[in-house]
C-alpha angles and dihedrals in degrees: 000000000000123000116242118229135180113205130198093245145316094269090073094054124087109274097220095047093051092046090051087062090053097045111160091347129111116329089221090067094058122109094247092059100041095041092049091054088054098044095046087059094242089129134044139114090281090056094046095250111100109180112222109156112198114227134189110208133191120181090346091305123118109235099172140002145177125211098237135184136182106225129199095181136021098242120128096020104101092207098093120219099156090120092054090050090051091050091049092053092051090051091050093252122138106231096182135097097043133162121251125192109197144066121298120253090352121114094191123124118239142133115304094180104061118196127187120244111272094026128119098261098199093047094046093048090052090050091052095051091045088052090049091052093047089051091049093052097042094052098036096239114169093236151317123259121195105193129198091359125167118270090238090061095055093080097057091045093050090049086066096047100270113144120224124234124197123210136162141232134178116248132178117226124199112232091190099280119171097202141007087257087059088050092050091052087065092061123089108257099256092054095041090056091047093053089050091051093049093050091047096051089058092050090048092055089063095251120148121204121202133179121220119194134195120307090004091068107109119235092238091070092068093077091037091056093048091051089052091049089052091048092058091048093049096047096057126070090215095047118130121191105223097156133057139198092267091064093051088050092052092047091051091050102046106012105042095113089067095051130104114179124191110200129186118203135188105206106315094336121097105219104172142006151158131238108217135175127214135199136151096355097311127112118205119198111216117159134019131181142163132197091195133041109236120167112254093001090122093056095046096046100037100037122005099044090043092050089049088052091048090054094046090048094045093241115166101206139028119195107190096186139260126329133003119120089198087074088071091061089054099055103278112128128207117267128181123247125195139212131171127212132197116191117192097207110076093212093055093041091055094049093047089046091058090047093049093049090057094040093053092052091048093046094049092048090050092050091051091048095049091047091052088055099046116157086227122081115247115270 
């Protein structure tokens, strides 16, 4: 039987050993991403994100792990449980602190129950979930939330009384197109003409859009991308600044080979851009910002030029981030996302369970409806 350990963060663990658990999985689970969040001081007890990765060890070797955080609020999670917290308060139940298994500030699906190569995946996942349950009970946490987990992890979580939650995002899938024009040919005519008009308006405004990849990204863009990130935060009343300049600097130092930056310039002045991450033929859109308001610039930089890059690079999927029904009109189709939730108080668990039963049915109906009305013609 493996020994259970709670560590003070991913940054103190051996990089190669942690990354072996991740393998070809989500880049946001890799040591460089998680350790950078910790070392840049974006996390910590005072920020409501106390990193406590849960490890299973045998003979001083990590055989399984979960990226675990003690949370004292629900910000930066993107699976919204504020209503549950309010209901708990009305019932006299302390909702915080709670346990979260996931990646801070990152609504991207990926493994939440990491298992080392050569191990029995089903058995190790079960051990991890049991360890999480034991930790929750021993420390009187209100519950455990595994956000944006893989569909194949849901069964083991449900076997130990977690309740599944279904959400949706909009993803782009490559049908084997050789050019952006090939992609446009898959649209119905009205939408195809609209995309062309939107791209043309940006070009007619004198804006040039470039893509910078990996080690070819110049150092000067670190400060530029941070300014773009701040511009988005400052322009929205609901904006929350979770990240800082130090994080961008660390990512440029140790994570640059994963980065794909799309930058729009007017003359010599960068005016907008997106910070994207790439791995295993998938592009993930993370941060967007603009210093000037230009019609259709958001669509060009966040979507069209990124799709064009994906086609050129032979990528098979592009996940541009959470939200945005307008993505569906531009060739991104609805895809399910999953989370799983264990609530220790049986009264709260029963109430949330009823809510989730109805929400899953509604979410599946919405996914089916959106897919039936794709902007792309059927294959």
